[in-house]
N, C-alpha and C positions, 0 to 999 in steps of 0.2 A: 848749472852752466859750467862748462869746463874752462872757459875763458874768464879769467879773474879781472873784470872790468876795473875794479877799484885799484888793482895792483899797478896799473899804468895810466889809466885814462885821466882821472882827475888831476893828480899832481903834474903829470906831463902836459896836459892840455892847458891848464890855467896859466902857467908861466908864459908860454909862447903867445897865447891869445892876448894876454895883458900887454905884451911887448909890440904886437902888431898894431901900428897906429898912425903915424904922421905921414900924410901924403900918399897918393896912389902908387907911385913907384916903390916907395919904402914899404908901403903896406903889402904890395904884391911880393916883394922880396922877403919880407918878414913871414908872410903866409907860407911861401915855398920852403923857407928854412925851418919853420915850425912843423910843416908836413913831414919833411925828411927826418927831423929829430924824433917826432912821434913814431914814424914808421920804424926807425932804427930801434927804438925802445920796445915796441911791440914785437918786432921780428927777432930780437936777440935770443928768445927762448924756443925758436923753431917755427914760430908763426910766420905767415906771409900776408902782409896787409898793405893796402893802398889808402892813403889819407888825402882828403880834399877839404881845405878850409876856404869857405867863401860865404858871403851873405849873412854873416853873423852866426854861422853854424859850422859844424864839423861832420864830415861823413867818413867812416872807416869801414872798409870791406876787405874780407880775406878769409884765410883759414887758420885755425889754431894749430898748435903743435901736434894734435891728434888727427888733423885733417878735416875737422868739422868746420863748416863755413860759419861766418859771423858777419853781421852788418849792423852798424851803429850810425844813427843820425842824431846828433846832439845839437840842440839849440833851435833849429828851424825845420824840424820834421813836419810834414803836412799830415795831420791826423784829424779825422772827422769823428763825430759822435758814433757813427756806425763802426769805424775802425776800432775805437776805444771800447765800445760796449757799455759806456756810462753816459747818461744824458748830460748835455751842457745846460746849465742854468739859463732860463729865458732872459735874453737881453745881455748876457755876459759876453765879453769879448776876449779873444785869445791875447795873451801877453806876448809881444814880439820876442823872438829868440828864446822861448821857454817851453818848447815841446821837443820831446825826444822819443826815439824808437830804437830798441836794442833787440836784435834777433841773433841767437846763438844756438846752433843745432836745432833742437826741437822746442826751444823756449823763446818767448817774446815778452818784452816789457814796453808798454807805451805810457807816456807821461805828458800831460797838458796842464798849463796854468792859465786861468781865466781871471778877469777882473769883472766885478759887478758893482753897479751903483747902489744896490740894496745892502742893508746891514747884515752882518754875519748870522744873527739869529734867524732872520727870514730865509736866508739861503740855506742854512742848516736844516730848518724845519722842512723846506721844500725837498731837499735830498732825502731826508728820512722818509717822507711820504712817498717819493718816487721809488725808492729802493726797498720799501717794506715787503712787497710781494716777492722780491727775489732773494730774500734772506732765509726762507724756510729750509731747514735741513742743513744750514751752513753755520759756521762759527762766526759770530758777530761781536766785535768790540766797538762800543760806541761811547766816546768820551766827550764831555762838554766843559767849557769854562766860560768866563765872561768875554773872552776874545774870539770864541768860535767853537768848532768841533772837529773831531777826527773819528772817522768810522772806517773799520776794516772788515771786509766780508771775505771769508776764506771758505772755499769749496774743495774739500779733500777728494771728492769724486772726480772732478775735472782738473784738479791740481792747479787751481787758479786763485788769485786774490785781487780784490779791488780795494783801493784806499782813497777815501774822499776826505780832503782836508779843507776846512773853511776857516779863514782868519780875518778879523777886522783889519782894515787898512790903517796903518799907523798915521795918526794925525789928520786923516781925511775921511769923509763919508765913504761908505762902500766896503767891499770885502774882496779878498783874494781867494780863489778856489784852486786847489791842486787835486788833479785826478790821475790816478795811477792804476793800470791794469796789468797784472803779470799772469801769463797763461801759456799753454802749449801753443806753438806757432801754427798758424793755419797751413794746411797742406796746399802745396802749389799744384795747380791742375794743369 
């Protein structure tokens, strides 16, 4: 991706979002100020972006310095199992404001976080069984520890990778599931 998301997105977004807080009027004013600050940071290198902060998320759309379009939905992107291409664990629920979509040029990355009442081992075993058939001919890294697992499936033919992370929930029963899929963006018809 030609747009370096980490160069501006995380440090620039976290401070204004932390400041946007007390009361509806102050919150709206803080959001608008944060939007303008983020836009200025992105646009200083020749990019052209429009930022919208609302509902616990941030949307950024525009073109980078090379004229390639980009679109980012951070926090509250609406992503289904079909969009993601990775099954959701049965009974798991999406974590509020923890789903993101990044599209830049021909590349796309989708991320969803889920909570499950089941323990990390049961969830990890389910994902291994579900994804076993889709790993043939791909590079697979599968790591486990007492707190959960991390599996990465990389397909060099399609230039895609999936990351499945399962972690025991701190001090509570259940587990947290993180699903990430990075791939070529779907062609628009």
